[in-house]
C-alpha positions as CSV (number, residue, x, y, z in Angstrom):
1,M,-18.8,-139.6,-54.4
2,P,-18.9,-135.4,-53.5
3,R,-18.4,-134.7,-49.8
4,R,-21.8,-134.5,-48.2
5,H,-22.0,-130.5,-46.7
6,P,-25.4,-129.1,-44.9
7,V,-29.0,-129.1,-46.5
8,D,-30.0,-125.6,-46.1
9,G,-29.6,-123.3,-47.8
10,D,-27.6,-120.6,-45.6
11,R,-25.8,-123.1,-43.1
12,Q,-24.7,-124.9,-46.9
13,L,-23.1,-121.2,-48.0
14,E,-21.7,-120.7,-44.7
15,W,-20.2,-123.7,-44.9
16,L,-18.9,-123.6,-48.4
17,R,-17.0,-120.1,-47.7
18,R,-14.8,-121.7,-44.4
19,E,-14.1,-124.9,-45.8
20,G,-15.3,-125.9,-49.2
21,R,-13.7,-126.0,-52.2
22,I,-13.4,-123.9,-55.4
23,V,-11.7,-124.7,-58.4
24,I,-11.5,-122.6,-61.7
25,V,-9.5,-124.4,-65.1
26,G,-7.9,-121.8,-66.3
27,A,-5.4,-120.1,-65.2
28,S,-5.7,-116.7,-67.3
29,L,-7.1,-113.2,-66.8
30,A,-10.3,-114.5,-66.1
31,G,-8.8,-117.4,-63.7
32,L,-6.3,-115.2,-61.2
33,R,-8.8,-112.2,-61.5
34,A,-11.8,-114.6,-59.9
35,A,-9.4,-116.0,-57.4
36,E,-8.1,-112.6,-56.1
37,T,-12.2,-111.8,-56.5
38,L,-12.6,-114.8,-54.4
39,R,-10.2,-114.0,-51.4
40,E,-11.7,-110.5,-51.2
41,E,-15.5,-112.1,-50.8
42,G,-14.3,-113.8,-47.4
43,F,-13.7,-117.3,-49.2
44,A,-11.8,-119.3,-47.3
45,G,-12.0,-122.3,-49.2
46,S,-9.2,-124.9,-51.2
47,L,-9.4,-123.2,-54.4
48,T,-6.7,-124.4,-57.5
49,L,-5.8,-122.9,-60.5
50,I,-6.0,-125.8,-63.3
51,G,-3.8,-123.9,-66.1
52,D,-2.3,-126.0,-69.7
53,E,0.1,-123.2,-70.0
54,P,3.3,-123.7,-67.1
55,Y,3.2,-119.8,-66.6
56,E,1.3,-118.0,-63.7
57,P,-1.1,-115.2,-65.9
58,Y,0.1,-113.2,-67.8
59,D,-1.4,-110.4,-70.4
60,R,-1.3,-111.0,-73.6
61,P,-2.7,-107.8,-75.8
62,P,1.6,-107.2,-75.4
63,L,2.0,-109.9,-77.4
64,S,1.3,-108.3,-80.5
65,K,2.3,-105.1,-79.7
66,T,5.1,-104.1,-77.7
67,V,7.1,-107.9,-76.9
68,L,6.6,-108.1,-81.7
69,L,8.4,-104.7,-81.5
70,G,11.1,-105.7,-79.4
71,K,10.2,-103.3,-76.6
72,A,8.8,-105.8,-74.3
73,A,10.3,-109.9,-73.4
74,A,7.1,-112.3,-73.4
75,D,8.4,-113.3,-70.6
76,R,7.8,-110.4,-68.9
77,T,4.2,-109.5,-70.1
78,A,3.5,-111.2,-65.9
79,L,-0.3,-110.5,-64.3
80,P,0.5,-107.5,-61.3
81,R,-1.3,-109.0,-58.6
82,R,-4.0,-107.2,-56.3
83,R,-3.3,-109.7,-53.6
84,D,-1.8,-113.4,-53.0
85,P,-5.7,-115.2,-53.7
86,E,-3.6,-118.8,-51.3
87,A,-4.4,-121.2,-54.2
88,Q,-2.5,-124.6,-55.8
89,W,-1.6,-123.8,-58.9
90,R,-1.8,-127.3,-61.8
91,L,0.9,-125.4,-64.5
92,G,1.7,-127.3,-67.8
93,V,-1.2,-130.2,-66.9
94,A,-4.6,-129.3,-69.2
95,A,-8.1,-130.3,-67.5
96,T,-9.8,-133.3,-70.1
97,G,-12.7,-133.5,-68.6
98,L,-15.5,-132.7,-66.6
99,D,-17.8,-135.5,-64.0
100,M,-20.6,-133.3,-63.2
101,A,-22.3,-135.6,-61.0
102,A,-19.2,-136.6,-59.1
103,R,-17.8,-133.3,-59.3
104,R,-14.3,-133.5,-60.4
105,V,-12.5,-132.5,-63.4
106,Q,-10.5,-134.8,-65.3
107,L,-6.6,-134.0,-65.8
108,A,-4.3,-135.5,-69.0
109,D,-1.3,-136.5,-65.7
110,G,-4.9,-138.6,-65.3
111,D,-4.9,-137.0,-62.5
112,E,-8.4,-135.7,-60.8
113,V,-9.4,-132.7,-58.5
114,P,-12.9,-132.7,-56.7
115,Y,-14.8,-129.4,-56.6
116,D,-18.2,-128.0,-54.9
117,R,-18.0,-125.0,-56.8
118,L,-16.1,-124.6,-60.6
119,L,-15.4,-122.0,-62.8
120,I,-14.8,-122.3,-66.1
121,A,-12.4,-119.4,-67.7
122,T,-10.2,-121.7,-70.1
123,G,-11.3,-119.0,-72.9
124,V,-9.5,-119.5,-77.1
125,R,-7.0,-120.9,-79.3
126,S,-5.7,-119.7,-82.6
127,R,-7.5,-121.5,-85.2
128,P,-4.3,-123.0,-86.5
129,W,-3.7,-123.4,-90.8
130,P,-6.4,-126.2,-92.1
131,N,-3.5,-127.8,-93.9
132,E,-1.9,-129.7,-91.1
133,S,1.9,-130.5,-93.1
134,E,1.5,-126.9,-94.0
135,A,1.1,-126.2,-91.0
136,E,4.5,-127.1,-89.4
137,L,7.0,-125.8,-92.7
138,D,9.5,-124.1,-90.8
139,G,8.9,-120.6,-90.7
140,V,4.3,-120.6,-90.3
141,F,3.6,-119.1,-87.2
142,V,0.4,-118.2,-85.2
143,L,-0.2,-115.9,-82.1
144,R,-2.2,-116.3,-79.0
145,T,0.5,-117.5,-76.7
146,R,4.1,-116.3,-74.4
147,D,6.0,-119.1,-76.9
148,D,4.2,-118.0,-80.0
149,A,5.0,-114.2,-79.3
150,A,8.7,-114.6,-77.6
151,R,9.1,-117.4,-81.0
152,L,7.6,-115.2,-83.5
153,N,9.7,-112.2,-82.5
154,S,12.7,-113.5,-82.3
155,R,12.7,-114.7,-86.3
156,L,11.5,-111.1,-86.8
157,T,14.5,-110.4,-85.3
158,Q,16.7,-112.0,-87.9
159,G,16.0,-109.6,-90.3
160,P,13.3,-111.9,-92.9
161,R,12.8,-111.0,-96.6
162,R,8.9,-110.6,-96.1
163,V,6.0,-111.4,-93.9
164,V,2.8,-112.8,-95.4
165,V,0.0,-112.6,-92.7
166,I,-3.5,-114.1,-93.5
167,G,-6.4,-112.6,-91.6
168,A,-6.9,-108.9,-91.2
169,G,-8.9,-108.4,-87.7
170,F,-7.8,-107.0,-85.0
171,T,-4.6,-109.1,-84.6
172,G,-3.8,-109.5,-88.0
173,S,-3.4,-106.2,-88.2
174,E,-1.7,-105.2,-84.9
175,I,0.9,-107.9,-86.7
176,A,1.5,-105.9,-89.5
177,S,1.0,-102.7,-87.9
178,A,5.1,-103.9,-86.0
179,C,6.5,-105.4,-89.2
180,R,6.3,-102.3,-90.8
181,E,7.4,-100.5,-87.9
182,R,10.4,-103.2,-87.0
183,G,11.1,-102.0,-91.6
184,I,10.1,-105.5,-92.8
185,A,8.4,-106.4,-96.1
186,V,4.8,-107.6,-95.1
187,T,1.8,-108.9,-97.6
188,V,-1.4,-109.5,-95.4
189,A,-4.0,-111.3,-96.7
190,E,-7.9,-111.0,-96.2
191,R,-10.8,-112.5,-97.6
192,G,-13.1,-109.7,-97.1
193,A,-13.2,-105.6,-98.4
194,A,-10.7,-104.6,-96.3
195,P,-8.8,-105.1,-92.3
196,L,-11.1,-104.9,-89.6
197,V,-14.6,-105.1,-91.1
198,G,-16.0,-108.3,-89.5
199,A,-15.5,-106.1,-86.3
200,L,-16.4,-102.5,-87.7
201,G,-17.6,-102.5,-90.8
202,G,-16.6,-101.9,-94.6
203,V,-17.5,-97.4,-93.6
204,I,-14.8,-97.3,-91.3
205,G,-12.2,-101.0,-92.6
206,D,-12.3,-98.3,-95.7
207,V,-9.5,-96.4,-93.9
208,A,-7.7,-98.8,-92.3
209,A,-6.7,-99.6,-95.6
210,Q,-5.7,-96.7,-96.8
211,M,-4.3,-96.6,-93.4
212,Q,-2.7,-99.5,-94.3
213,R,-1.3,-99.0,-98.0
214,E,-0.2,-96.0,-97.1
215,Q,2.4,-97.4,-94.5
216,G,4.0,-99.3,-97.1
217,V,2.0,-103.1,-96.7
218,D,1.0,-104.6,-99.3
219,L,-2.4,-105.1,-98.7
220,R,-4.7,-107.6,-100.9
221,C,-8.4,-107.6,-100.0
222,G,-11.2,-110.2,-101.9
223,V,-8.4,-112.6,-102.3
224,M,-7.4,-116.3,-100.1
225,V,-4.6,-118.4,-99.6
226,T,-5.1,-121.0,-100.9
227,S,-1.7,-123.3,-100.2
228,L,1.1,-122.4,-99.0
229,E,4.9,-123.7,-100.4
230,G,7.7,-125.2,-98.6
231,D,11.7,-126.2,-99.9
232,S,13.2,-129.2,-99.6
233,A,13.9,-128.8,-96.5
234,G,11.0,-128.1,-94.9
235,R,10.9,-124.1,-94.8
236,V,8.0,-122.1,-95.9
237,R,9.0,-119.8,-98.8
238,S,5.7,-119.1,-100.7
239,A,1.7,-118.0,-100.4
240,H,-0.8,-119.6,-103.0
241,L,-3.8,-116.9,-103.7
242,S,-7.0,-117.7,-104.8
243,D,-6.9,-115.3,-107.8
244,G,-3.7,-116.8,-109.2
245,T,-0.6,-114.9,-107.5
246,A,1.2,-116.1,-105.5
247,V,3.8,-114.4,-103.0
248,E,7.7,-115.3,-101.9
249,A,7.4,-114.8,-97.7
250,D,10.2,-116.5,-95.1
251,I,8.0,-115.9,-92.7
252,V,3.9,-116.5,-93.2
253,V,1.6,-115.6,-90.0
254,I,-1.9,-117.6,-89.7
255,S,-4.4,-114.9,-88.3
256,L,-7.8,-116.2,-88.4
257,G,-9.1,-116.0,-85.6
258,S,-9.7,-117.9,-82.7
259,T,-11.3,-121.6,-81.3
260,R,-13.6,-121.8,-77.8
261,N,-11.2,-124.6,-75.6
262,T,-14.6,-126.5,-75.0
263,E,-13.7,-130.0,-76.7
264,W,-12.6,-131.3,-73.1
265,L,-16.7,-130.6,-71.6
266,A,-17.7,-132.9,-74.6
267,G,-19.9,-135.5,-72.8
268,S,-19.7,-133.7,-70.1
269,G,-23.7,-132.9,-69.9
270,L,-22.4,-129.0,-70.0
271,G,-23.8,-126.9,-72.4
272,A,-20.6,-126.3,-74.2
273,G,-20.0,-126.0,-78.0
274,P,-17.9,-124.2,-80.8
275,R,-18.9,-121.4,-79.8
276,G,-19.5,-121.0,-75.6
277,I,-19.8,-122.4,-72.8
278,A,-23.5,-120.6,-72.6
279,C,-25.0,-119.0,-69.6
280,D,-27.2,-117.4,-67.4
281,A,-26.5,-113.1,-67.4
282,G,-25.1,-114.6,-63.4
283,C,-22.3,-116.8,-65.3
284,R,-24.2,-120.0,-63.9
285,A,-23.4,-122.5,-66.8
286,F,-25.8,-124.4,-69.0
287,D,-26.3,-128.4,-68.9
288,I,-27.1,-129.6,-72.5
289,R,-31.0,-129.5,-71.8
290,G,-31.1,-125.9,-70.8
291,I,-31.5,-125.9,-67.6
292,V,-29.1,-123.8,-64.9
293,T,-26.6,-125.1,-62.3
294,D,-25.7,-124.0,-60.1
295,D,-21.6,-125.4,-58.7
296,V,-20.2,-124.7,-62.8
297,F,-19.9,-121.3,-63.5
298,V,-18.0,-119.2,-66.9
299,A,-16.0,-116.5,-67.5
300,G,-14.1,-115.0,-70.2
301,D,-13.7,-115.0,-74.0
302,V,-15.7,-119.3,-73.5
303,A,-18.3,-117.6,-72.4
304,R,-21.4,-116.9,-73.8
305,A,-24.0,-115.2,-71.0
306,P,-27.2,-112.9,-72.1
307,H,-26.7,-109.1,-72.2
308,P,-29.7,-107.1,-71.2
309,L,-28.7,-103.9,-73.5
310,F,-28.5,-105.9,-76.6
311,G,-32.0,-107.1,-76.4
312,Y,-30.5,-110.1,-74.5
313,Q,-28.8,-111.9,-77.3
314,F,-25.8,-114.5,-76.3
315,L,-21.9,-112.6,-76.9
316,S,-19.5,-114.6,-76.6
317,L,-16.6,-111.4,-76.4
318,E,-12.9,-111.8,-76.5
319,H,-11.4,-108.4,-74.8
320,W,-9.8,-107.8,-71.6
321,G,-12.3,-105.8,-70.3
322,N,-15.4,-108.7,-70.8
323,A,-12.7,-111.0,-68.8
324,V,-11.8,-109.3,-65.7
325,S,-15.4,-108.2,-65.2
326,Q,-17.8,-111.5,-65.9
327,A,-14.6,-113.3,-63.5
328,E,-15.5,-110.4,-60.9
329,I,-19.3,-111.3,-60.9
330,A,-19.0,-115.0,-61.5
331,A,-16.4,-115.2,-58.2
332,H,-19.1,-113.3,-56.7
333,N,-21.8,-114.6,-57.1
334,M,-19.9,-118.1,-56.4
335,V,-20.4,-117.6,-52.9
336,S,-23.1,-115.5,-52.1
337,A,-26.5,-116.3,-51.6
338,G,-29.2,-116.4,-55.0
339,A,-30.5,-112.8,-53.4
340,D,-27.3,-110.8,-53.3
341,R,-26.1,-111.8,-56.5
342,R,-25.6,-109.3,-59.5
343,P,-26.0,-109.8,-62.6
344,H,-23.4,-109.6,-65.6
345,M,-23.9,-105.8,-67.0
346,W,-19.9,-104.2,-69.1
347,V,-20.9,-102.7,-71.9
348,P,-17.9,-104.5,-74.0
349,A,-15.3,-102.2,-75.0
350,F,-12.1,-102.9,-76.8
351,W,-8.8,-101.0,-78.0
352,S,-6.0,-101.2,-80.6
353,S,-2.8,-100.0,-81.0
354,Q,-1.0,-100.3,-84.8
355,F,0.0,-98.0,-87.7
356,G,0.7,-94.8,-85.0
357,V,-3.0,-94.9,-84.3
358,N,-5.4,-95.0,-81.4
359,I,-8.3,-97.4,-82.4
360,K,-11.0,-97.6,-79.2
361,S,-14.3,-99.3,-79.1
362,V,-17.6,-99.9,-77.3
363,G,-20.8,-101.5,-77.7
364,V,-21.1,-104.3,-79.7
365,P,-20.2,-102.2,-83.9
366,P,-21.7,-105.6,-85.2
367,M,-25.1,-104.9,-84.0
368,G,-24.1,-102.2,-86.2
369,E,-26.9,-101.2,-89.3
370,E,-25.8,-97.6,-89.8
371,I,-22.7,-95.8,-88.8
372,L,-22.4,-92.1,-88.8
373,I,-19.1,-89.5,-88.5
374,S,-20.2,-87.3,-85.7
375,Q,-16.9,-86.0,-84.3
376,G,-13.7,-85.1,-86.8
377,A,-13.2,-87.0,-90.4
378,L,-12.5,-90.1,-92.0
379,A,-10.4,-88.4,-94.1
380,E,-8.2,-86.8,-91.0
381,R,-7.4,-89.9,-89.1
382,K,-8.8,-89.0,-86.0
383,F,-12.9,-88.7,-85.2
384,T,-15.6,-90.9,-83.9
385,G,-18.4,-93.2,-85.6
386,V,-21.4,-93.8,-83.7
387,Y,-23.1,-97.2,-84.6
388,G,-27.2,-98.0,-85.0
389,H,-29.5,-100.6,-84.5
390,Q,-33.4,-100.6,-85.0
391,G,-33.6,-96.6,-83.4
392,R,-30.8,-96.4,-81.3
393,V,-27.3,-96.7,-80.1
394,I,-25.3,-99.7,-80.0
395,G,-21.4,-99.2,-79.9
396,A,-18.9,-95.9,-81.1
397,V,-15.5,-96.4,-82.1
398,T,-13.2,-94.3,-82.4
399,F,-9.6,-92.7,-83.9
400,D,-7.5,-91.1,-81.8
401,N,-11.0,-89.2,-80.8
402,S,-11.3,-90.9,-77.6
403,R,-12.2,-88.8,-75.4
404,W,-15.5,-89.0,-75.7
405,L,-15.9,-92.8,-75.5
406,P,-17.9,-92.8,-72.1
407,F,-19.9,-90.1,-73.0
408,Y,-20.8,-92.9,-75.5
409,E,-20.5,-96.0,-73.1
410,R,-23.6,-93.2,-71.8
411,L,-25.6,-93.2,-74.8
412,I,-25.6,-97.6,-75.1
413,E,-26.5,-97.8,-71.4
414,S,-29.4,-95.6,-71.4
415,S,-30.8,-97.0,-75.1
416,A,-30.9,-93.2,-76.5
417,P,-32.0,-92.8,-80.1
418,F,-29.8,-93.3,-83.4
419,P,-28.3,-90.4,-84.6
420,P,-28.6,-88.8,-82.2
421,P,-28.6,-85.4,-81.3
422,F,-24.8,-83.4,-79.8
423,P,-26.8,-79.5,-79.1
424,T,-23.6,-79.8,-77.1
425,L,-21.1,-81.0,-78.8
426,D,-17.8,-80.7,-81.4
427,R,-20.3,-82.8,-84.0
428,R,-18.9,-81.3,-87.7
429,S,-21.9,-78.9,-89.0
430,D,-21.5,-80.1,-92.6
431,G,-24.3,-81.8,-93.3
432,Q,-22.9,-84.9,-92.2
433,R,-25.4,-88.3,-92.7
434,P,-25.6,-92.0,-91.4
435,L,-23.6,-94.3,-93.9
436,P,-24.8,-98.3,-94.0
437,A,-22.1,-99.6,-91.5
438,D,-21.6,-102.1,-94.6
439,F,-21.0,-105.1,-92.3
440,P,-20.3,-108.8,-94.1
441,D,-22.7,-111.3,-93.5
442,P,-21.1,-112.9,-90.0
443,S,-22.5,-116.2,-92.1
444,V,-19.5,-116.5,-94.1
445,P,-16.4,-117.3,-92.0
446,T,-13.2,-115.9,-93.6
447,H,-11.8,-119.2,-94.9
448,G,-14.5,-121.5,-97.0
449,P,-16.4,-123.4,-94.3
450,T,-17.9,-126.5,-93.8
451,V,-20.7,-127.6,-91.3
452,T,-20.8,-130.2,-89.3
453,L,-23.2,-131.4,-87.2
454,S,-21.5,-130.6,-83.8
455,G,-23.5,-133.3,-81.5
456,Y,-25.2,-130.9,-79.2
457,S,-28.8,-130.3,-80.8
458,P,-28.8,-130.1,-84.5
459,A,-29.2,-126.2,-84.7
460,D,-25.7,-125.9,-83.0
461,R,-23.0,-126.6,-85.8
462,R,-19.6,-126.4,-86.0
463,L,-17.0,-124.5,-88.6
464,V,-14.6,-126.5,-89.8
465,F,-12.3,-124.3,-91.4
466,T,-10.4,-125.7,-94.6
467,P,-8.8,-123.2,-98.0
468,G,-10.9,-122.2,-100.7
469,R,-9.8,-123.8,-103.7
C-alpha cells in the first residue's frame, strides 16, 4: 500500500520535497538531467534510477560519428555530470511492469520499487530486422547502444569488403559516411526517393543523394531489401533487393528507425502505446481514459506532448536537446505547486555531421508544405532552407550555414509569415520562389507495414514491419 502522507496540498509538497521517493525509469540523458535538476530544485528525498543497460548514462550521438570512425572508444562516451544526483542506481535490470494503484515499479529480477513520484524516460530502441533468423546472422547489426557501436566498430576495423546499410535516414547516412571515410565500400538501400527524405523532404533529399554518390556511396533508392542470405557458417553474405538484384556484403546494418519502449506498461492503465506515452505540456502522463495523472511524468524520446508552437499537435521528438529540456521541465514540475509549474516550450533542434557537411535544423520541417532556399544555393551545399506550413514559418534547415538558425528559431517562435521578408539578410536576389517541400506520405513506413490494433483503442494502431516480397 502507498505510504500515508499529509492531505493538505502545501504540506504534502513540503513532505514530498523533504522525504518523498522519486523513481526514474530510464538511466538515460533525460533520466540523468532530471535527477540533477531534482537535486538543484531542492529535492532531499530518496532518488532511484533504473536502467536496463549495465552502464550509467552515456551520450548517443557520438556512436554513429566519432566511435564508428575509430576516433573515440564506445566506453568513453559517458555523459558529464552537472552535479552528483545522490541517487541509488539500479542498472542492468529492466522495468517490466507498473502498478499505478500501489505506486510500484516491477523489475525483471522480481523486485519492486515504490515511488511517490515517477518519471518515465525509457526512450526508444532500434527497430530490428523483421526476419529473426536473418537478423541473427553473423555480421548483421543495429546501432543504438554503446555495445552496438563497440561491436560494429570492431568489425569495421577488420576491413570488410562491403557494408550494406538498410535505411537512409540520419543514422543510416551517418553510418555510410563513416564507412566511406574509412575507405570501406558501402551500399545504401532506401525505400524512399532519396536519403533524409522523411525528415527534410525531397528537395533536400536530392542534395543528400548527390552528396552520397559523389562520395562513392552505391545508393539504391526506391527499393527494399527483401531478404538477407547467409553462408553455411551462419555469416551474412548478401542482401536481396526488391528490384531483383543482390548485393554481396560482409556487414549489414539495419537502420529502419526506432520503436518506443512502452511494452512494459501494457495493462498498467497508463496512456502508453507504440507511438509513445501521452502527456500534457507539463509532462504529466495521461491514463488510458485521457485523464492526466499527477504522480507519473514522462520525458525524452518516449514522450508524446502537445506543443503550442505547432498547433498543439502531439509530437514525439527524438532529439538530444528535447530530452534535456523536457527532463528539466518534468523534474521541476514534479516537486512544484500547480501555480509554479512550467510548460515544455523547447523549439525542436537537430544536427548531423555526414560526408563532410554539418546539417542542422530547427522547428518541425516534416510539417512543411513548401520550402524556400533563403540563403546560399543547393548546388553549393551551403544554404539555408525555410519551411512553410499554412502561411507561417514552421522549420528551417542549414547545410554548413548554421549561423542563421537562431534567427529562424525566433521566426518560428513568433509565428512569422511564410515566405518571410528578409530586408537585411544575405538572401539571394535571383528570384528564388518557394518550392513544394516534397515529403513522402507519413503513413507509408520504410519497410512494408502490417497494421494491427494495439489494444488501447481502435484508433491507436500498431505497425509491424515486414520486408516486402
